[in-house]
N, CA, C and O of each residue as an XYZ file, in Angstrom:
652
protein
N      -5.413     46.061    -75.108
C      -6.512     46.816    -74.557
C      -7.736     46.566    -75.424
O      -7.666     46.699    -76.646
N      -8.844     46.210    -74.815
C     -10.040     45.932    -75.608
C     -10.784     47.218    -75.876
O     -10.555     48.224    -75.205
N     -11.706     47.193    -76.888
C     -12.441     48.394    -77.262
C     -13.316     48.926    -76.150
O     -13.449     50.141    -76.004
N     -13.936     48.022    -75.336
C     -14.826     48.513    -74.295
C     -14.079     49.257    -73.190
O     -14.697     50.048    -72.476
N     -12.769     49.035    -73.020
C     -11.997     49.733    -71.995
C     -11.428     51.049    -72.513
O     -10.972     51.873    -71.720
N     -11.444     51.257    -73.795
C     -10.889     52.458    -74.385
C     -11.928     53.561    -74.364
O     -12.979     53.458    -74.996
N     -11.622     54.612    -73.634
C     -12.526     55.763    -73.557
C     -11.799     56.952    -74.160
O     -10.591     56.884    -74.387
N     -12.522     58.054    -74.428
C     -11.845     59.228    -74.990
C     -10.767     59.783    -74.051
O      -9.839     60.450    -74.510
N     -10.877     59.513    -72.731
C      -9.901     60.029    -71.779
C      -8.658     59.143    -71.663
O      -7.657     59.581    -71.097
N      -8.691     57.929    -72.173
C      -7.566     57.010    -72.060
C      -6.491     57.396    -73.063
O      -6.737     57.402    -74.269
N      -5.280     57.724    -72.563
C      -4.220     58.071    -73.516
C      -3.776     56.836    -74.276
O      -3.676     55.742    -73.720
N      -3.519     57.028    -75.522
C      -3.036     55.938    -76.354
C      -1.572     56.212    -76.682
O      -1.232     57.223    -77.296
N      -0.737     55.305    -76.265
C       0.697     55.452    -76.508
C       1.040     54.698    -77.769
O       0.765     53.502    -77.871
N       1.641     55.384    -78.742
C       1.985     54.681    -79.976
C       3.038     53.612    -79.696
O       3.848     53.739    -78.777
N       3.009     52.586    -80.487
C       3.985     51.505    -80.342
C       5.379     52.036    -80.645
O       5.564     52.864    -81.537
N       6.347     51.548    -79.894
C       7.737     51.939    -80.126
C       8.202     51.376    -81.451
O       7.832     50.262    -81.821
N       9.016     52.145    -82.173
C       9.503     51.614    -83.450
C      10.351     50.372    -83.199
O      11.068     50.278    -82.203
N      10.254     49.457    -84.094
C      11.016     48.218    -83.967
C      12.383     48.433    -84.590
O      12.493     48.797    -85.761
N      13.428     48.204    -83.796
C      14.794     48.354    -84.293
C      15.124     47.180    -85.201
O      14.705     46.051    -84.947
N      15.863     47.446    -86.241
C      16.246     46.331    -87.111
C      17.113     45.353    -86.323
O      17.921     45.748    -85.482
N      16.929     44.099    -86.609
C      17.698     43.061    -85.913
C      19.170     43.173    -86.294
O      19.519     43.431    -87.446
N      20.015     42.971    -85.296
C      21.462     42.983    -85.557
C      21.815     41.777    -86.408
O      21.246     40.700    -86.227
N      22.745     41.945    -87.331
C      23.148     40.790    -88.131
C      23.676     39.695    -87.206
O      24.328     39.968    -86.198
N      23.385     38.490    -87.565
C      23.814     37.362    -86.742
C      25.333     37.382    -86.593
O      26.069     37.479    -87.575
N      25.787     37.287    -85.333
C      27.220     37.286    -85.064
C      27.851     38.665    -85.137
O      29.074     38.786    -85.059
N      27.043     39.708    -85.286
C      27.580     41.057    -85.404
C      27.779     41.721    -84.053
O      27.254     41.254    -83.042
N      28.527     42.794    -84.034
C      28.763     43.553    -82.817
C      28.888     45.025    -83.166
O      29.568     45.391    -84.124
N      28.231     45.859    -82.387
C      28.273     47.295    -82.591
C      29.498     47.872    -81.886
O      29.509     47.961    -80.659
N      30.518     48.261    -82.626
C      31.720     48.833    -82.034
C      31.443     50.161    -81.343
O      32.227     50.603    -80.503
N      30.339     50.793    -81.691
C      29.948     52.030    -81.020
C      29.756     51.832    -79.523
O      29.908     52.776    -78.747
N      29.421     50.607    -79.110
C      29.257     50.320    -77.687
C      30.576     50.425    -76.924
O      30.578     50.531    -75.697
N      31.680     50.395    -77.636
C      32.994     50.462    -76.994
C      33.654     51.835    -77.125
O      34.713     52.074    -76.544
N      33.031     52.731    -77.883
C      33.609     54.058    -78.082
C      33.316     54.943    -76.882
O      32.214     54.926    -76.333
N      34.329     55.722    -76.480
C      34.184     56.583    -75.315
C      34.257     58.045    -75.735
O      34.807     58.381    -76.784
N      33.693     58.902    -74.896
C      33.777     60.336    -75.094
C      35.117     60.791    -74.515
O      35.388     60.564    -73.336
N      35.944     61.421    -75.318
C      37.300     61.782    -74.880
C      37.287     62.719    -73.672
O      38.109     62.567    -72.769
N      36.371     63.677    -73.644
C      36.296     64.604    -72.507
C      35.945     63.861    -71.230
O      36.582     64.061    -70.195
N      34.931     63.004    -71.299
C      34.515     62.218    -70.129
C      35.648     61.275    -69.720
O      35.903     61.080    -68.532
N      36.314     60.701    -70.696
C      37.410     59.770    -70.445
C      38.554     60.439    -69.678
O      39.194     59.804    -68.841
N      38.812     61.717    -69.961
C      39.909     62.441    -69.317
C      39.512     63.086    -67.989
O      40.296     63.093    -67.039
N      38.292     63.627    -67.926
C      37.850     64.302    -66.697
C      37.409     63.316    -65.627
O      37.458     63.628    -64.437
N      36.984     62.141    -66.033
C      36.599     61.095    -65.096
C      35.136     61.096    -64.723
O      34.397     62.041    -64.996
N      34.741     60.011    -64.091
C      33.373     59.830    -63.590
C      33.469     59.272    -62.174
O      34.433     58.588    -61.830
N      32.462     59.569    -61.358
C      32.415     59.036    -60.000
C      31.884     57.612    -60.049
O      30.853     57.346    -60.666
N      32.595     56.701    -59.395
C      32.224     55.293    -59.354
C      32.087     54.890    -57.890
O      32.950     55.208    -57.072
N      31.004     54.190    -57.561
C      30.794     53.718    -56.190
C      31.856     52.703    -55.811
O      32.195     51.809    -56.586
N      32.377     52.862    -54.587
C      33.361     51.917    -54.064
C      32.792     51.322    -52.782
O      31.572     51.293    -52.617
N      33.609     50.861    -51.899
C      33.164     50.167    -50.694
C      32.623     51.126    -49.629
O      33.088     52.260    -49.513
N      31.643     50.666    -48.860
C      31.143     51.412    -47.711
C      30.538     52.758    -48.040
O      30.503     53.643    -47.184
N      30.061     52.933    -49.261
C      29.470     54.211    -49.645
C      30.491     55.226    -50.139
O      30.117     56.350    -50.476
N      31.757     54.868    -50.193
C      32.775     55.784    -50.712
C      32.668     55.840    -52.239
O      32.036     54.986    -52.863
N      33.285     56.843    -52.816
C      33.265     57.026    -54.266
C      34.671     57.367    -54.749
O      35.446     58.021    -54.052
N      34.977     56.910    -55.952
C      36.264     57.197    -56.582
C      36.018     57.935    -57.891
O      35.147     57.548    -58.670
N      36.780     58.992    -58.134
C      36.717     59.708    -59.397
C      37.767     59.091    -60.318
O      38.970     59.235    -60.098
N      37.287     58.400    -61.356
C      38.184     57.650    -62.243
C      38.141     58.171    -63.672
O      37.070     58.364    -64.248
N      39.325     58.393    -64.231
C      39.465     58.639    -65.661
C      39.734     57.283    -66.313
O      39.953     56.289    -65.621
N      39.716     57.250    -67.607
C      39.894     55.994    -68.327
C      41.370     55.615    -68.474
O      42.229     56.473    -68.678
N      41.640     54.328    -68.367
C      43.000     53.850    -68.648
C      43.282     53.884    -70.151
O      44.405     53.608    -70.573
N      42.297     54.213    -70.944
C      42.506     54.388    -72.383
C      42.914     55.821    -72.721
O      43.191     56.138    -73.878
N      42.950     56.682    -71.706
C      43.282     58.093    -71.959
C      44.733     58.243    -72.387
O      45.603     57.463    -72.000
N      44.968     59.264    -73.194
C      46.325     59.572    -73.640
C      47.200     59.925    -72.444
O      48.377     59.564    -72.413
N      46.642     60.628    -71.456
C      47.416     61.035    -70.275
C      47.999     59.815    -69.555
O      49.173     59.812    -69.185
N      47.179     58.786    -69.361
C      47.655     57.584    -68.657
C      48.728     56.863    -69.474
O      49.780     56.502    -68.945
N      48.459     56.659    -70.750
C      49.411     55.933    -71.595
C      50.742     56.677    -71.696
O      51.810     56.065    -71.661
N      50.668     58.004    -71.822
C      51.877     58.819    -71.913
C      52.672     58.755    -70.617
O      53.891     58.582    -70.639
N      51.985     58.893    -69.489
C      52.650     58.859    -68.176
C      53.315     57.504    -67.952
O      54.462     57.441    -67.508
N      52.611     56.434    -68.252
C      53.153     55.096    -68.060
C      54.393     54.876    -68.927
O      55.388     54.324    -68.457
N      54.338     55.299    -70.179
C      55.488     55.159    -71.090
C      56.674     55.970    -70.600
O      57.807     55.489    -70.609
N      56.416     57.208    -70.171
C      57.495     58.069    -69.686
C      58.148     57.474    -68.442
O      59.375     57.452    -68.339
N      57.346     56.994    -67.500
C      57.902     56.400    -66.284
C      58.717     55.142    -66.605
O      59.759     54.904    -65.994
N      58.251     54.353    -67.544
C      58.993     53.146    -67.937
C      60.339     53.521    -68.554
O      61.363     52.911    -68.246
N      60.329     54.534    -69.430
C      61.591     54.990    -70.039
C      62.528     55.558    -68.975
O      63.714     55.230    -68.940
N      61.981     56.415    -68.109
C      62.804     57.035    -67.060
C      63.431     56.003    -66.139
O      64.530     56.211    -65.625
N      62.740     54.892    -65.928
C      63.242     53.836    -65.050
C      63.973     52.739    -65.817
O      64.381     51.729    -65.245
N      64.131     52.956    -67.114
C      64.830     51.995    -67.987
C      64.313     50.568    -67.777
O      65.079     49.617    -67.623
N      63.018     50.465    -67.777
C      62.405     49.160    -67.530
C      62.361     48.319    -68.786
O      62.065     48.805    -69.878
N      62.656     47.077    -68.611
C      62.377     46.092    -69.638
C      61.273     45.228    -69.047
O      61.308     44.892    -67.863
N      60.331     44.882    -69.837
C      59.192     44.128    -69.322
C      59.575     42.670    -69.117
O      59.225     41.789    -69.902
N      60.296     42.455    -68.047
C      60.746     41.119    -67.678
C      60.312     40.873    -66.244
O      60.942     41.366    -65.308
N      59.231     40.106    -66.064
C      58.706     39.903    -64.709
C      59.382     38.734    -63.986
O      58.940     38.347    -62.903
N      60.431     38.173    -64.557
C      61.131     37.088    -63.871
C      62.054     37.639    -62.782
O      62.444     36.906    -61.873
N      62.402     38.912    -62.867
C      63.240     39.560    -61.869
C      62.338     40.215    -60.822
O      61.569     41.112    -61.170
N      62.403     39.796    -59.537
C      61.525     40.360    -58.507
C      61.678     41.873    -58.343
O      60.696     42.565    -58.073
N      62.890     42.390    -58.502
C      63.088     43.840    -58.382
C      62.389     44.571    -59.522
O      61.809     45.638    -59.323
N      62.447     43.996    -60.703
C      61.781     44.583    -61.858
C      60.267     44.554    -61.667
O      59.578     45.509    -62.025
N      59.745     43.461    -61.103
C      58.306     43.359    -60.835
C      57.863     44.472    -59.895
O      56.825     45.097    -60.116
N      58.646     44.723    -58.841
C      58.306     45.797    -57.893
C      58.338     47.160    -58.571
O      57.490     48.010    -58.301
N      59.307     47.368    -59.444
C      59.406     48.640    -60.161
C      58.212     48.825    -61.091
O      57.655     49.919    -61.182
N      57.823     47.768    -61.775
C      56.654     47.841    -62.659
C      55.406     48.189    -61.855
O      54.603     49.024    -62.271
N      55.249     47.548    -60.711
C      54.098     47.828    -59.860
C      54.125     49.279    -59.365
O      53.090     49.945    -59.343
N      55.287     49.761    -58.974
C      55.424     51.131    -58.465
C      55.082     52.154    -59.544
O      54.323     53.088    -59.286
N      55.630     51.991    -60.745
C      55.357     52.986    -61.783
C      53.915     52.894    -62.282
O      53.323     53.906    -62.658
N      53.351     51.694    -62.286
C      51.940     51.561    -62.669
C      51.060     52.295    -61.662
O      50.139     53.013    -62.051
N      51.335     52.121    -60.381
C      50.552     52.807    -59.339
C      50.741     54.312    -59.415
O      49.793     55.067    -59.199
N      51.957     54.757    -59.721
C      52.200     56.197    -59.854
C      51.396     56.761    -61.026
O      50.755     57.805    -60.900
N      51.433     56.071    -62.157
C      50.685     56.536    -63.328
C      49.183     56.536    -63.046
O      48.486     57.478    -63.423
N      48.678     55.488    -62.386
C      47.260     55.443    -62.031
C      46.890     56.595    -61.096
O      45.865     57.249    -61.285
N      47.735     56.839    -60.082
C      47.441     57.874    -59.082
C      47.473     59.278    -59.678
O      46.761     60.166    -59.208
N      48.280     59.485    -60.692
C      48.422     60.822    -61.273
C      47.486     61.096    -62.444
O      47.226     62.255    -62.767
N      46.977     60.041    -63.084
C      46.177     60.280    -64.297
C      44.835     59.559    -64.338
O      43.984     59.908    -65.156
N      44.620     58.569    -63.484
C      43.380     57.784    -63.534
C      42.555     57.971    -62.266
O      41.383     58.340    -62.346
N      43.139     57.726    -61.109
C      42.444     57.965    -59.837
C      42.601     59.448    -59.542
O      43.643     59.893    -59.062
N      41.545     60.209    -59.836
C      41.618     61.670    -59.767
C      41.072     62.242    -58.462
O      41.292     63.414    -58.158
N      40.375     61.434    -57.702
C      39.820     61.919    -56.445
C      39.053     60.817    -55.748
O      38.813     59.744    -56.303
N      38.669     61.116    -54.499
C      37.833     60.172    -53.757
C      37.028     60.898    -52.713
O      37.369     62.005    -52.298
N      35.950     60.260    -52.291
C      35.080     60.766    -51.222
C      34.834     59.609    -50.259
O      34.615     58.471    -50.674
N      34.875     59.923    -48.971
C      34.547     58.906    -47.981
C      35.631     57.872    -47.749
O      35.341     56.762    -47.302
N      36.867     58.216    -48.045
C      37.979     57.296    -47.825
C      38.664     57.651    -46.507
O      38.971     58.815    -46.249
N      38.896     56.644    -45.687
C      39.599     56.801    -44.412
C      40.949     56.109    -44.563
O      41.050     55.070    -45.216
N      41.991     56.690    -43.954
C      43.340     56.173    -44.187
C      44.144     56.287    -42.903
O      44.081     57.309    -42.220
N      44.909     55.235    -42.565
C      45.714     55.320    -41.340
C      46.921     56.251    -41.523
O      47.552     56.274    -42.580
N      47.226     57.024    -40.457
C      48.427     57.857    -40.512
C      49.647     57.032    -40.117
O      49.544     55.819    -39.929
N      50.788     57.678    -39.991
C      52.034     56.951    -39.689
C      52.005     56.255    -38.338
O      52.799     55.345    -38.101
N      51.087     56.671    -37.425
C      50.948     56.031    -36.109
C      49.867     54.953    -36.105
O      49.611     54.331    -35.074
N      49.245     54.736    -37.239
C      48.195     53.729    -37.332
C      46.817     54.251    -36.965
O      45.845     53.496    -36.997
N      46.714     55.531    -36.617
C      45.418     56.125    -36.272
C      44.645     56.415    -37.562
O      45.188     56.985    -38.508
N      43.386     56.021    -37.585
C      42.565     56.202    -38.789
C      42.120     57.651    -38.904
O      41.497     58.205    -37.998
N      42.449     58.242    -40.023
C      42.001     59.601    -40.346
C      40.796     59.465    -41.274
O      40.865     58.788    -42.300
N      39.700     60.111    -40.908
C      38.450     59.989    -41.656
C      38.375     61.020    -42.775
O      38.850     62.148    -42.645
N      37.760     60.596    -43.884
C      37.513     61.476    -45.036
C      38.764     62.245    -45.463
O      38.753     63.471    -45.573
N      39.819     61.507    -45.694
C      41.102     62.086    -46.082
C      40.985     62.664    -47.489
O      40.489     61.988    -48.390
N      41.434     63.907    -47.694
C      41.399     64.461    -49.052
C      42.376     63.720    -49.960
O      43.414     63.232    -49.514
N      42.025     63.648    -51.229
C      42.859     62.938    -52.196
C      44.074     63.775    -52.575
O      43.991     64.994    -52.724
N      45.186     63.102    -52.723
C      46.380     63.667    -53.355
C      47.009     62.524    -54.150
O      46.866     61.363    -53.768
N      47.698     62.829    -55.243
C      48.334     61.758    -56.007
C      49.325     60.937    -55.168
O      49.440     59.727    -55.361
N      50.040     61.586    -54.240
C      50.994     60.848    -53.400
C      50.267     59.852    -52.502
O      50.701     58.709    -52.361
N      49.165     60.283    -51.898
C      48.394     59.380    -51.042
C      47.703     58.305    -51.885
O      47.599     57.152    -51.468
N      47.238     58.689    -53.060
C      46.641     57.714    -53.975
C      47.629     56.636    -54.365
O      47.279     55.457    -54.406
N      48.865     57.030    -54.655
C      49.888     56.048    -55.018
C      50.179     55.123    -53.840
O      50.313     53.912    -54.017
N      50.275     55.686    -52.652
C      50.530     54.860    -51.465
C      49.397     53.845    -51.270
O      49.645     52.669    -51.003
N      48.154     54.316    -51.407
C      46.999     53.429    -51.237
C      46.980     52.336    -52.306
O      46.713     51.173    -52.001
N      47.259     52.704    -53.548
C      47.262     51.730    -54.640
C      48.352     50.678    -54.449
O      48.158     49.512    -54.789
N      49.486     51.085    -53.909
C      50.572     50.136    -53.654
C      50.251     49.188    -52.503
O      50.604     48.010    -52.547
N      49.582     49.702    -51.478
C      49.344     48.916    -50.262
C      48.065     48.090    -50.286
O      47.961     47.090    -49.576
N      47.088     48.501    -51.100
C      45.771     47.847    -51.063
C      45.482     47.227    -52.436
O      45.054     47.907    -53.369
N      45.729     45.927    -52.527
C      45.527     45.224    -53.798
C      44.100     45.387    -54.313
O      43.894     45.581    -55.511
N      43.120     45.311    -53.426
C      41.725     45.420    -53.853
C      41.467     46.762    -54.530
O      40.806     46.819    -55.566
N      41.987     47.839    -53.949
C      41.808     49.173    -54.532
C      42.481     49.233    -55.902
O      41.877     49.701    -56.868
N      43.720     48.765    -55.993
C      44.450     48.798    -57.262
C      43.705     48.001    -58.337
O      43.552     48.469    -59.465
N      43.247     46.809    -57.988
C      42.526     45.973    -58.957
C      41.202     46.619    -59.361
O      40.830     46.594    -60.534
N      40.488     47.200    -58.385
C      39.214     47.851    -58.665
C      39.414     49.034    -59.612
O      38.700     49.168    -60.605
N      40.393     49.893    -59.299
C      40.657     51.066    -60.136
C      41.020     50.626    -61.549
O      40.485     51.165    -62.519
N      41.913     49.661    -61.679
C      42.323     49.185    -63.007
C      41.144     48.622    -63.788
O      40.980     48.912    -64.973
N      40.328     47.820    -63.121
C      39.198     47.192    -63.800
C      38.129     48.216    -64.203
O      37.689     48.244    -65.353
N      37.723     49.046    -63.256
C      36.645     50.005    -63.537
C      37.085     51.074    -64.540
O      36.290     51.502    -65.377
N      38.340     51.504    -64.458
C      38.841     52.530    -65.373
C      39.030     51.981    -66.786
O      39.234     52.745    -67.730
N      38.963     50.674    -66.928
C      39.083     50.056    -68.243
C      37.751     49.728    -68.894
O      37.721     49.178    -69.994
N      36.641     50.061    -68.226
C      35.316     49.754    -68.773
C      34.812     50.906    -69.643
O      34.536     51.990    -69.128
N      34.690     50.689    -70.943
C      34.219     51.758    -71.830
C      32.840     52.299    -71.444
O      32.558     53.476    -71.667
N      31.990     51.465    -70.876
C      30.629     51.902    -70.540
C      30.623     53.092    -69.585
O      29.708     53.913    -69.637
N      31.622     53.200    -68.716
C      31.685     54.328    -67.782
C      31.942     55.652    -68.482
O      31.565     56.705    -67.968
N      32.572     55.616    -69.634
C      33.080     56.828    -70.253
C      32.351     57.225    -71.535
O      32.821     58.062    -72.306
N      31.203     56.610    -71.738
C      30.356     57.036    -72.845
C      29.596     58.266    -72.382
O      29.179     58.332    -71.226
N      29.410     59.224    -73.246
C      28.775     60.490    -72.878
C      27.402     60.256    -72.240
O      27.055     60.904    -71.253
N      26.635     59.341    -72.798
C      25.285     59.075    -72.283
C      25.347     58.540    -70.848
O      24.532     58.917    -70.006
N      26.304     57.673    -70.578
C      26.431     57.096    -69.237
C      26.837     58.164    -68.232
O      26.323     58.187    -67.114
N      27.746     59.044    -68.614
C      28.195     60.097    -67.713
C      27.055     61.072    -67.417
O      26.898     61.517    -66.280
N      26.255     61.406    -68.444
C      25.121     62.320    -68.224
C      24.063     61.661    -67.354
O      23.461     62.330    -66.513
N      23.823     60.386    -67.531
C      22.844     59.674    -66.718
C      23.294     59.607    -65.262
O      22.464     59.677    -64.356
N      24.585     59.473    -65.033
C      25.112     59.390    -63.664
C      24.955     60.715    -62.923
O      24.909     60.732    -61.693
N      24.872     61.830    -63.659
C      24.710     63.147    -63.036
C      23.295     63.366    -62.520
O      23.073     64.170    -61.614
N      22.337     62.646    -63.102
C      20.929     62.822    -62.719
C      20.669     62.133    -61.389
O      21.203     61.056    -61.125
N      19.831     62.770    -60.537
C      19.544     62.159    -59.225
C      18.769     60.886    -59.318
O      18.463     60.273    -58.295
């Protein structure tokens, strides 16, 4: 701004402080830290067609505990060479996701047993597990998004609440 354009009425904004440069090759681990409350209660994430999914973090103790318990209860050994074992792993993973990670949804339509589409179906863990088992895209999306630390940082969750 030149002096002739500066009048007493022109607000002058002070320069922003310059942040120290990050050390070369360095990484701020704080960028990966999540807020435990936000991680457990979940955040709304946009899905397809304007629908939304309420997702908790796959880093939550609830998810890890549920997955471990289901694996023990099913006496699973992590051997994916056996097709039956692969199906069991997929089933218990979907159950754990449906009960501890996918906490709700809005705008989801789901076919009933006759194939008729029911609109805006309320979430239940049983229906969530069925959807996760049948719809690879949903299962992959939930797993991927619930694993992103950026969703579960306190600042990100507070920003998402603002209109």
